[in-house]
C-alpha positions in Angstrom: 0.0 0.0 0.0 1.3 3.5 -0.9 0.2 5.2 2.3 0.9 8.7 1.0 -1.3 8.1 -2.0 -4.0 6.6 0.2 -3.9 9.6 2.5 -4.2 12.0 -0.4 -7.2 10.2 -1.7 -8.8 10.2 1.8 -8.4 14.0 2.1 -9.9 14.5 -1.3 -12.8 12.2 -0.5 -13.4 14.0 2.8 -13.6 17.3 1.0 -16.0 15.9 -1.6 -18.2 14.5 1.2 -18.2 17.9 3.0 -19.3 19.6 -0.2 -22.0 16.9 -0.7 -23.2 17.5 2.9 -23.5 21.2 2.2 -20.8 22.1 4.8 -18.3 23.3 2.1 -19.5 25.3 -0.8 -18.8 24.0 -4.4 -15.2 25.0 -5.0 -12.0 23.6 -6.4 -9.8 22.0 -3.7 -6.2 23.2 -4.0 -3.4 20.8 -4.6 -2.8 18.8 -1.4 0.8 18.8 -0.2 1.8 16.2 2.4 5.0 16.7 4.4 6.8 14.7 7.0 7.0 16.8 10.2 10.4 17.7 11.6 9.5 16.0 14.9 7.9 12.6 15.5 5.5 14.0 18.1 3.9 16.1 15.3 2.8 13.0 13.4 3.8 10.9 10.4 2.4 13.4 7.9 1.0 16.9 7.9 -0.8 19.1 5.5 -1.8 22.8 5.4 -4.6 22.2 2.9 -7.1 23.7 5.3 -5.3 27.0 5.2 -4.9 26.8 1.4 -8.6 26.2 1.0 -9.8 29.0 3.2 -10.2 31.5 0.4 -12.0 28.9 -1.9 -14.4 27.8 0.8 -14.8 31.2 2.5 -14.3 29.5 5.9 -11.9 29.6 8.9 -9.0 27.2 8.3 -9.5 25.4 11.7 -13.2 24.8 10.9 -12.2 23.4 7.5 -9.6 21.2 9.3 -12.2 20.0 11.8 -14.7 19.0 9.1 -12.1 17.1 7.2 -11.0 15.4 10.4 -14.6 14.1 10.9 -14.6 12.5 7.5 -11.2 10.9 7.2 -11.2 7.2 8.2 -9.0 4.2 7.6 -7.6 1.1 9.2 -4.2 2.6 8.7 -5.0 5.7 10.7 -4.3 6.0 14.5 -5.5 9.6 15.0 -5.7 13.1 13.5 -4.7 16.2 15.4 -5.3 19.9 14.4 -2.5 22.3 15.3 -2.1 26.0 15.2 -4.2 27.9 12.7 -5.3 24.8 10.8 -2.4 22.3 10.3 -3.7 18.7 10.1 -1.3 16.1 11.6 -1.8 12.5 10.8 -0.6 9.7 13.1 -0.5 6.3 11.4 -0.8 2.9 13.1 2.7 1.4 13.6 2.1 -1.6 11.3 1.7 0.8 8.3 5.3 1.9 8.6 6.7 -1.7 8.7 4.3 -3.0 6.0 5.6 -0.3 3.7 9.2 -1.3 4.5 8.4 -5.0 3.9 7.0 -4.1 0.5 10.2 -2.2 -0.4 12.3 -5.2 0.7 10.1 -7.6 -1.3 10.6 -5.4 -4.4 14.3 -6.2 -4.3 16.3 -4.7 -7.2 13.1 -3.4 -8.9 12.6 -0.8 -6.2 13.1 2.6 -7.8 11.8 1.5 -11.2 8.3 2.7 -11.7 5.8 0.9 -14.1 5.8 1.9 -17.7 3.8 5.0 -18.4 1.1 5.1 -21.0 2.7 8.0 -22.8 4.2 8.7 -26.3 8.0 8.3 -26.7 10.1 11.2 -25.5 13.3 12.5 -27.1 15.9 14.3 -25.1 18.6 16.1 -27.1 21.5 17.6 -25.2 25.1 18.7 -25.4 25.2 18.9 -29.3 28.4 20.9 -29.2 30.2 21.8 -32.4 32.7 19.1 -33.2 35.4 21.6 -33.8 37.3 21.4 -30.5 37.2 19.8 -27.0 34.2 20.0 -24.7 34.5 22.7 -22.1 33.0 22.9 -18.6 29.7 24.3 -19.8 29.2 21.3 -22.0 30.0 19.1 -19.0 27.1 20.6 -17.1 24.8 19.9 -20.0 26.1 16.3 -20.3 25.6 15.6 -16.6 22.2 17.2 -16.4 21.0 15.8 -19.7 22.1 12.2 -19.0 20.7 12.3 -15.5 17.3 13.6 -16.8 17.3 10.7 -19.3 18.0 8.2 -16.5 15.4 9.6 -14.1 12.7 9.7 -16.8 13.4 6.1 -17.7 13.2 5.2 -14.0 9.9 7.0 -13.8 8.6 4.7 -16.6 8.9 6.9 -19.7 10.1 5.6 -23.0 13.0 8.0 -23.7 15.6 8.3 -26.5 18.7 10.4 -26.1 20.2 12.2 -29.0 23.3 14.2 -30.0 22.9 16.6 -32.9 26.3 16.7 -34.8 26.8 20.1 -36.4 28.9 18.7 -39.2 27.7 21.0 -41.9 28.1 24.7 -42.4 30.8 27.3 -42.0 32.2 26.0 -38.7 33.4 22.9 -40.3 35.0 24.9 -43.1 36.7 27.0 -40.5 38.0 23.8 -38.9 39.5 22.7 -42.2 41.1 26.1 -42.8 42.6 26.1 -39.3 44.1 22.6 -39.6 45.4 23.4 -43.1 47.2 26.5 -41.9 48.7 24.7 -38.9 49.8 21.9 -41.2 51.5 24.3 -43.6 53.0 26.3 -40.6 54.5 23.1 -39.1 56.1 22.3 -42.4 57.5 25.9 -42.7 55.2 26.8 -45.5 53.0 29.4 -43.7 53.3 32.1 -41.0 51.4 32.6 -37.8 50.3 36.1 -38.7 48.5 34.7 -41.8 46.3 32.4 -39.6 42.6 32.6 -40.7 40.8 35.4 -38.9 37.8 33.2 -38.0 40.0 30.1 -37.4 40.3 28.0 -34.3 43.3 28.8 -32.2 43.2 25.8 -29.8 46.3 23.7 -29.1 44.2 20.7 -30.3 44.3 22.1 -33.8 48.1 22.0 -33.8 47.9 18.5 -32.4 45.7 17.4 -35.3 48.0 18.9 -37.9 51.0 17.3 -36.3 49.3 13.9 -36.3 48.6 14.3 -40.0 52.3 15.1 -40.6 53.4 12.1 -38.4 51.2 9.8 -40.5 51.5 11.2 -44.0 54.4 13.7 -43.9 54.4 16.2 -46.8 52.0 14.1 -48.9 49.3 16.9 -49.1 51.7 19.7 -50.0 51.5 18.9 -53.7 47.7 19.0 -53.8 45.6 22.0 -54.6 44.4 23.9 -51.6 40.8 22.9 -52.3 41.7 19.2 -52.5 43.8 19.4 -49.4 41.1 21.3 -47.5 38.5 18.6 -48.5 40.7 15.9 -47.1 41.5 17.8 -43.9 37.9 18.6 -43.3 37.0 14.9 -43.1 40.2 13.9 -41.2 39.7 16.7 -38.6 36.0 16.1 -38.2 36.5 12.4 -37.7 39.2 13.0 -35.1 37.3 15.7 -33.2 34.1 13.6 -33.1 36.1 10.6 -31.8 37.7 12.7 -29.1 34.3 14.2 -28.2 32.7 10.7 -27.8 35.7 9.6 -25.8 35.3 12.5 -23.3 31.6 11.9 -23.0 32.0 8.2 -22.4 34.6 9.0 -19.7 31.9 11.2 -18.2 29.3 8.3 -18.1 27.3 10.0 -20.9 26.2 8.0 -23.9 23.6 8.6 -26.6 21.1 6.3 -28.4 21.4 8.4 -31.6 24.1 10.5 -33.1 22.3 12.6 -35.7 24.4 14.1 -38.5 23.3 17.6 -39.7 24.6 16.6 -43.1 21.7 14.2 -43.6 19.4 17.2 -43.6 21.0 18.8 -46.6 19.7 19.4 -49.1 16.6 17.3 -49.4 15.1 17.6 -45.9 15.8 21.3 -45.6 14.2 21.8 -49.0 11.2 19.7 -48.0 10.7 21.7 -44.7 10.9 25.0 -46.5 8.5 23.8 -49.2 6.0 22.8 -46.6 6.2 26.2 -45.0 5.7 27.9 -48.3 2.7 25.7 -49.0 1.3 26.8 -45.6 1.9 30.4 -46.6 4.4 30.9 -43.8 7.4 31.8 -45.9 7.7 34.8 -48.2 10.4 36.1 -50.5 12.0 39.5 -50.0 15.3 40.9 -51.3 16.1 37.5 -52.9 15.9 35.7 -49.6 13.2 33.5 -48.0 11.8 34.6 -44.7 9.8 32.8 -42.0 6.7 34.7 -40.7 7.9 34.1 -37.1 6.2 37.3 -36.0 2.9 35.5 -36.5 3.9 33.4 -33.5 5.2 36.1 -31.1 8.8 36.6 -32.5 10.0 40.2 -32.5 10.9 40.0 -36.2 10.7 37.6 -39.2 13.7 35.3 -39.7 15.7 34.4 -42.8 15.7 30.7 -43.6 17.3 30.8 -47.1 19.8 33.6 -47.8 19.8 35.6 -51.1 22.7 33.4 -52.3 20.7 30.2 -51.8 22.5 29.1 -48.7 20.3 27.9 -45.8 20.7 29.5 -42.4 21.2 27.6 -39.2 17.4 28.1 -38.6 16.6 26.3 -41.8 18.5 23.2 -40.7 16.9 23.4 -37.2 13.5 23.6 -38.8 14.2 20.5 -40.8 15.7 18.7 -37.8 12.7 19.3 -35.6 10.3 18.2 -38.4 12.4 15.1 -38.6 12.1 14.5 -34.9 8.3 14.9 -34.9 8.0 12.7 -38.0 9.9 10.0 -36.1 6.9 9.8 -33.8 8.1 11.5 -30.6 5.2 12.8 -28.5 7.5 15.2 -26.6 10.8 16.8 -27.5 13.1 18.1 -24.8 16.1 20.2 -25.8 18.8 21.3 -23.4 20.5 24.5 -24.7 22.8 27.1 -23.3 21.2 30.2 -21.8 22.5 32.3 -24.7 19.9 30.5 -26.9 17.0 32.0 -25.1 16.0 34.1 -28.0 16.1 31.1 -30.4 13.2 29.2 -28.7 10.5 31.4 -30.2 11.9 30.9 -33.7 11.9 27.1 -33.5 8.5 27.0 -31.9 7.2 29.4 -34.5 8.4 27.1 -37.3 6.9 24.0 -35.6 3.5 25.7 -35.5 3.9 27.1 -39.0 4.4 23.5 -40.3 1.2 22.4 -38.6 2.6 20.6 -35.6 1.9 21.3 -32.0 4.7 23.6 -30.6 3.7 22.6 -27.1 5.4 19.3 -27.8 8.8 21.1 -27.6 10.2 21.9 -24.2 13.5 23.8 -24.1 15.6 23.8 -20.9 18.2 26.5 -20.6 21.5 25.8 -18.8 23.0 28.7 -16.9 26.7 29.4 -16.6 29.2 27.5 -14.5 31.9 29.4 -12.5 34.9 27.4 -11.4 36.3 28.4 -8.1 39.7 27.5 -6.6 40.8 28.9 -3.3 37.7 31.2 -3.4 38.9 32.7 -6.7 37.3 32.3 -10.1 39.2 30.1 -12.5 38.8 31.3 -16.1 41.5 29.6 -18.0 43.4 26.3 -18.1 46.8 26.4 -16.4 48.0 24.0 -19.1 46.8 25.7 -22.2 45.9 29.2 -21.2 42.5 28.6 -22.8 39.0 27.6 -21.6 39.1 24.8 -19.0 38.0 21.6 -20.8 35.8 18.8 -19.5 38.7 16.4 -19.7 40.8 18.7 -17.5 38.0 18.9 -15.0 37.6 15.1 -14.8 41.4 14.8 -14.4 41.3 17.2 -11.4 38.2 16.2 -9.5 37.1 12.9 -11.0 33.9 12.0 -12.9 31.8 11.3 -9.8 32.4 14.7 -8.2 32.0 16.6 -11.4 28.7 15.0 -12.3 27.2 15.4 -8.8 28.3 19.0 -8.5 26.8 19.8 -12.0 23.5 18.1 -11.2 23.0 19.2 -7.6 21.6 22.6 -8.6 18.7 23.3 -11.0 19.8 23.8 -14.6 18.3 27.3 -14.7 20.5 28.6 -11.8 24.1 29.7 -12.1 26.5 27.2 -10.6 29.6 28.0 -8.5 31.7 24.9 -8.8 34.2 24.7 -5.8 37.1 22.7 -7.0 38.6 22.4 -3.6 35.4 21.1 -2.1 34.9 18.6 -4.9 38.3 17.1 -4.2 38.0 17.0 -0.4 37.5 13.7 1.4 35.3 15.1 4.1 31.6 15.2 5.0 31.4 18.7 3.6 31.8 17.2 0.2 28.3 16.0 -0.6 29.3 13.3 -3.1 31.9 11.9 -0.7 29.3 12.0 2.1 26.8 9.9 0.0 29.4 7.5 -1.2 30.8 7.0 2.3 27.4 6.0 3.5 27.3 3.3 0.9 30.8 2.1 1.7 30.0 2.0 5.4 27.0 -0.3 4.7 29.2 -2.6 2.6 31.6 -2.7 5.6 28.8 -3.6 7.9 27.9 -6.6 5.8 31.5 -7.7 5.6 31.7 -7.6 9.4 28.3 -9.3 9.7 29.4 -12.1 7.5 32.5 -12.6 9.6 30.2 -13.0 12.6 27.7 -15.3 10.9 24.9 -12.7 10.7 22.6 -12.2 7.7 19.3 -10.5 6.8 17.3 -13.7 7.1 14.1 -14.6 5.2 11.6 -12.9 7.5 13.2 -10.2 9.7 11.0 -8.7 12.5 10.9 -5.2 11.1 8.7 -4.0 14.0 11.8 -4.2 16.2 13.0 -1.0 14.4 11.8 1.5 16.9 14.7 4.0 17.2 14.0 7.5 15.8 16.9 7.1 13.4 15.5 3.8 12.1 12.0 5.3 11.6 13.6 8.3 9.8 15.3 5.9 7.3 12.1 4.0 6.7 10.1 7.2 6.1 12.8 8.4 3.7 12.9 5.2 1.8 9.1 5.4 1.2 9.6 8.8 -0.4 12.0 7.6 -3.0 9.7 6.6 -5.9 7.6 9.7 -5.4 10.8 11.7 -5.8 11.6 9.9 -9.0 8.2 10.6 -10.4 8.4 14.3 -9.4 11.9 14.7 -10.7 10.8 13.3 -14.1 7.7 15.4 -14.3 9.5 18.6 -13.3 12.7 17.9 -15.4 14.5 18.2 -12.1 17.3 15.6 -11.7 18.7 17.7 -8.8 15.8 16.3 -6.7 17.5 12.9 -6.8 20.9 14.5 -5.9 19.2 16.1 -2.9 17.4 12.9 -2.0 20.6 10.8 -2.0 22.2 13.3 0.3 19.3 13.3 2.7 19.1 9.5 2.8 22.8 9.3 3.4 22.3 11.8 6.3 19.6 9.5 7.7 22.0 6.5 7.5 24.9 8.4 9.1 22.6 9.3 12.1 21.5 5.7 12.4 25.2 4.5 12.2 26.2 6.8 15.1 23.2 5.8 17.2 22.5 2.1 16.6 24.7 -1.0 16.7 24.3 -4.1 14.6 27.0 -6.3 16.0 26.6 -7.2 19.7 22.8 -6.8 19.9 20.0 -9.4 19.9 20.2 -11.5 16.7 16.6 -10.7 15.7 17.2 -6.9 16.1 20.5 -7.3 14.2 18.7 -9.1 11.3 16.1 -6.4 11.1 18.8 -3.7 11.1 20.7 -5.5 8.4 17.5 -5.7 6.3 17.1 -1.9 6.8 20.6 -1.0 5.8 20.6 -3.4 2.9 17.6 -1.7 1.2 19.2 1.6 2.1 22.4 0.6 0.2 20.3 -0.4 -2.8 18.5 2.9 -2.8 21.7 4.9 -2.5 23.1 2.9 -5.4 20.0 3.4 -7.5 20.0 7.1 -6.9 23.7 7.5 -7.7 23.1 5.4 -10.8 20.5 7.9 -12.0 23.1 10.6 -11.4 25.8 8.6 -13.2 27.9 8.5 -10.1 29.6 5.3 -8.8 28.8 3.6 -5.4 32.1 2.3 -4.1 32.2 -0.6 -1.6 35.3 0.7 0.1 36.7 4.2 0.6 
């Protein structure tokens, strides 16, 4: 039995009964929020629904609370008390707590995986950085948050596909080729630094690429025309950059179901999307260019999709791409973009609507900036290269686990201050260390228990778990699947990061208060059962976050 769900239904039924009895006027009951009180003496659950309903029902909150109290019944309920201006505190019978824990234990490894939802497939597209250089810290935040969102939505029962959009067409790839070409010539003494392309890429990785070409093929390409050489370098550099990008992401526990090449959109799918918009009367010609009537959908001005020279804009490719997504049968599209793309949302949604699709199917989540701090001072550039700090450098300094947790623990739409010193510290102040240490402690408990011939047993007497710290863990465990559901519905993987930290805190309190070895065998078995399911839940939550759960630390 999901006691929280049962309690919510009971409150709703009580309100409906009061309306039917003529005690409450016909009105919409506000959303009921149940909370676990900070002190056990205040009950197992509490709600302020009476105060929230005062305006709708035109009644004193305490009177509302009293009328609800009269009408809420259940075998699971011990008593209801009204406190203060109208808080309703619910006290459950003791067996409810232990029955809930028994259900969780019976679920085994399936606890944390919700049943499949009756919903259309969802696509989540994230990172999608240009394959022209290494991933930086900002991309890392998108990779961590995006992959965690994919994981939590799958845990919540949604059918989710993850996708990386490879920007392998357009001017940035030409610039990549020009940059590699110049460094190649420069390294062979055939070009000067001062002649480097104005819009070229100055990263050290470009020099490395050119040097690898020389190491493999020497001066082979010197005798070719520049156009021929550039064509070869474009493909060589793109292949290398994409491979490095995938390697960095895999090291960061971030993988994708689909790697979608922009090149596959040109020219046919771009042409088809524009043609559809023209047929819908949503594109017009002016000054030799084709313009999308995006002002019809709230944009501040119309946007060019095909330039006067016949070359498609980035918007044209994005229109074709989103048409392709929707034509693949996704019922919901989730894009994770950098905050600097805020103004772009309206254009894409306008195009979706103009093509006759439902623009509400697209949700865009914006990632705010990351500030790296070391010694309380902001870190702007890499010590090694003097350029932007890369994701690989961050992983090298703090590790994948800490980097992922720190990126996820705050909402995507809030700026993140990433404390490098804290992320590296082996102390309880470091949240990821604090959580992992809880898991390692539990593993240590089981190693010691095995040495002493103790195990969980087939039917532990869970009712022996009476200590406040034990009850706190049980209550926390029973919140987990609701947290997963809410995190998925709200696109908020940070909820799982916070939950894991809070559950670890409950365990550490228990560890400091309660012994397992040296107590009655039946109590020891019950406590082993409790910490076993706690370890599973910590592992499951960390798995959603893409963070490891070490057995020793």
